[in-house]
N, C-alpha and C positions, 0 to 999 in steps of 0.2 A: 532468513534469504530465499524461501523457497526450495532450498536445497541447491544454490547453484555453489560450485567451491570457489574459496578464495582468487585460487588459479583465474578461472574465468571471468569472476568481476572483478579483476586488477585488470584483465582486457579489453574490455567491453570498455572500463573505465581510462584507459589507457586510448581507444579511437575516441573517445567523449575527448579530451584532453587537446586531440590533436585536430579534433574538428573546434572547438573554442579557438583554438591558434589560427588554424586557418583562416575561421571568419577574423577576427580580432588584426591578423597580417603581426603578431605576436612570435617571438622569440621561442623555443623551449627551455630558455631560463627565467622565463619570467613565471609570475605565481598565478598558479590555475584557479584558485578560487576566485578571485576579483570578475574574471572573465566569466566563469560558470554562473556568477550571481548578476553580470548584468544581462546573460542570454536566457535568466532565469530557469536555469537546469538545474536540475537533483543531481547528484552522484548518484553511481550505478547500484550500490546498495541501498540509496530510498527511492530509486523510482519500482522497485520491484512492489514495496508496499503500496507505494502509491498507488500503480496497474492495477493491483487485485485489490485495493478498497475502492478505486472508480467501480471496476467490474462487481464486487459485492453491493457497489450502491445499486448499482444498474440491473442485479439479480431482486432485493430487495423492494425497486418500485416498479418491478414490471417492464423495462426495456432492455432486459435480456434474453435473449435467445433460452427457450426451455428445458433443453439439457442441462445446463446450467445455475437457473430458477430455483428449478428442482431438487438442488444440493444443499440448498442455505435456506435455512428454517431459522424462527428466532424460539430462545430458550422457553418464553413466554409460549407458545405454540405446541412446546413436548407435553404425554399427557401426564398428569402428577403434577406438572412443574406452574402450573398460571398461577396458585395462591401462593408461590416463595415470594419472598421481600425481594431474594440474590436474584430472581428473574427479571432484570430489567425489556422492558418493551424493545430494546435497542441490542441488546446482545447477542448475538448469535452462538448456536449451539455449535460445538465442536467434535467431531465424530470421534468415536476411538479409530485410535488406528493399531493392529498388530506389529508392520513393520516400521519402526520410526525412522528407518532411511529413505525408503519408499512412500508411506503413506503419507506420512507430513510434508510430502511435497501435493499432494493431490489437493486441488483446488479447493474444494469445501474445505478442507482441514485449515491451508495455508490461509484465504481470504479470511476464516471466521477469527483465525488468532490474531492477525494484524486488526482486524475491525471492532474486534474485544478491546484492545489495547489502545484507540482513540478516544480523543476527547468526546463528552455528548453533545458539545456544540456543533463539533464538527460531522458527528453523526444525524444529527438531527435537521442535519440542512434540506431545502424542499425540492430545490433543483439540483439538475446536475450541474451544471455550470457555479454554480455560489460550491458549491461541495467539493468541485477540483479545486477551485480559488481555496476555501479555507484549508484543505488536505494540504494543499502543497505551502499553504502560508505556516503550518502545522509543522513541517519535517522541515523547512526554513530556520523554523525559531529550533528546532533541536539539533542542526545541523551547524547555524549559524550564530549561536547566543547573540554575540553583539551588533551584528549587523541587522 
């Protein structure tokens, strides 16, 4: 989750739950998942990969600032990897980090890991709005398999 502690995630989720209850004038004892689903809000742990993947999409399509775009590279673009069958045209190279606690929080590492875990139908979207829609639908299907 891009290095956010469980305590911080719970605090963010608590604020989101309070906002959803406020929108629907629900009591604190009502179930929150139906309210979040009606608002089409992802829970806090799913919002982080969503934001990272949207930024990764923008970087790959040239819609992001260059300081972010320069840090993202396809595996197939790396020297010596072009002919590998495992070098998919959509997979991103995950840079090696020395410190797992700090290095894995870097945008280029966290975004590449979440991007590579997505289905190809999500990563192959042509437009940003279509990519967001497919990504949110995919994350909702992981969160609420029955809905």
